[in-house]
Structure formats: C-alpha cells, structure tokens
C-alpha positions in Angstrom: -90.4 126.9 -52.5 -89.1 130.5 -52.1 -85.8 131.1 -50.3 -84.1 134.3 -49.4 -81.1 135.3 -47.4 -82.1 135.0 -43.7 -82.6 138.3 -42.0 -83.2 139.4 -38.5 -81.5 136.4 -37.0 -81.5 136.2 -33.2 -78.1 136.8 -31.6 -77.9 133.2 -30.4 -78.6 131.9 -33.9 -76.0 134.1 -35.5 -73.4 133.0 -32.9 -74.2 129.3 -33.7 -73.7 129.9 -37.4 -70.5 131.8 -36.9 -69.2 129.1 -34.5 -70.0 126.4 -37.1 -68.2 128.5 -39.8 -65.1 128.6 -37.7 -65.2 124.9 -36.8 -65.8 123.8 -40.4 -63.5 126.4 -42.1 -66.2 127.5 -44.6 -68.5 130.5 -45.0 -72.1 129.7 -44.4 -75.0 131.5 -46.2 -78.3 131.1 -44.3 -81.5 131.0 -46.2 -85.1 131.3 -44.9 -87.4 129.2 -47.1 -91.2 128.9 -47.4 -93.7 127.2 -49.6 -95.8 129.2 -52.1 -99.0 128.2 -53.7 -98.3 126.5 -57.1 -99.3 129.4 -59.3 -97.0 131.8 -57.5 -94.3 129.2 -57.5 -94.5 128.8 -61.2 -94.2 132.6 -61.8 -91.3 132.9 -59.4 -89.4 130.1 -61.0 -89.8 131.8 -64.4 -88.5 135.1 -63.1 -85.6 133.4 -61.4 -84.6 131.6 -64.6 -84.5 134.9 -66.4 -82.3 136.5 -63.6 -79.9 133.6 -63.4 -78.1 132.3 -60.3 -77.8 134.9 -57.6 -75.3 133.2 -55.3 -71.9 133.7 -57.0 -69.6 132.2 -54.4 -68.3 128.7 -55.3 -69.9 125.9 -53.2 -67.7 124.2 -50.6 -67.4 120.5 -50.7 -68.0 119.4 -47.1 -67.3 115.8 -46.1 -69.9 113.6 -44.5 -69.1 114.7 -41.0 -69.4 118.4 -42.0 -72.6 117.8 -43.8 -74.0 116.1 -40.7 -73.2 119.1 -38.6 -74.8 121.4 -41.2 -77.9 119.3 -41.3 -78.1 119.3 -37.5 -77.8 123.1 -37.4 -80.5 123.4 -40.1 -82.9 121.4 -38.0 -82.1 123.4 -34.9 -82.3 126.8 -36.5 -85.1 126.1 -39.0 -82.9 127.5 -41.8 -81.3 126.2 -45.0 -77.5 126.5 -44.7 -75.2 126.5 -47.7 -71.4 126.2 -47.3 -69.4 128.2 -49.7 -65.7 129.0 -50.3 -65.5 132.7 -50.0 -62.2 134.5 -49.9 
C-alpha cells in the first residue's frame, strides 16, 4: 500500500476535515492510499525504511468516540485520516 498526503481535495471534503479538526481539537493529516503490485510494494518499503518516518508530528490519542468519528469520515471521504498534536 502506498500512501501520500492527499492533494486536490474538493472544497466540501476540506471543509469536512477542518470541521472535524475543530470538533475533536486535533490536527488531521489526510492521506490518499492505493495498492501497488507486490514487486513495487517491496521496493517502496525498502526505500521508505532508508528514509525513516516522514510524519514528525506526535500522534494524538483520540478516545473511542473520536476514533469512531474519524473512521466515519474516512469511509465518507475515501481517505486515511491521522490525528496529530501539532502546535
């Protein structure tokens, strides 16, 4: 699976994410993910291990209710959403 920061979000999608951020009190990073063929996946994983983690913000620790809302938004938007503590 290859994930990258979501780009070219529709205005409605961006507004939904921003509203969720405000409601939950966290910053949300949206990723667009897709599957790769196994050979490309293996090469990409090797490259990523060499680079190290790219997301440097500390992860938020949402409660069950917040996680539920994040999951609902992921389903609705077709994105992977990561809650972080960014100051």
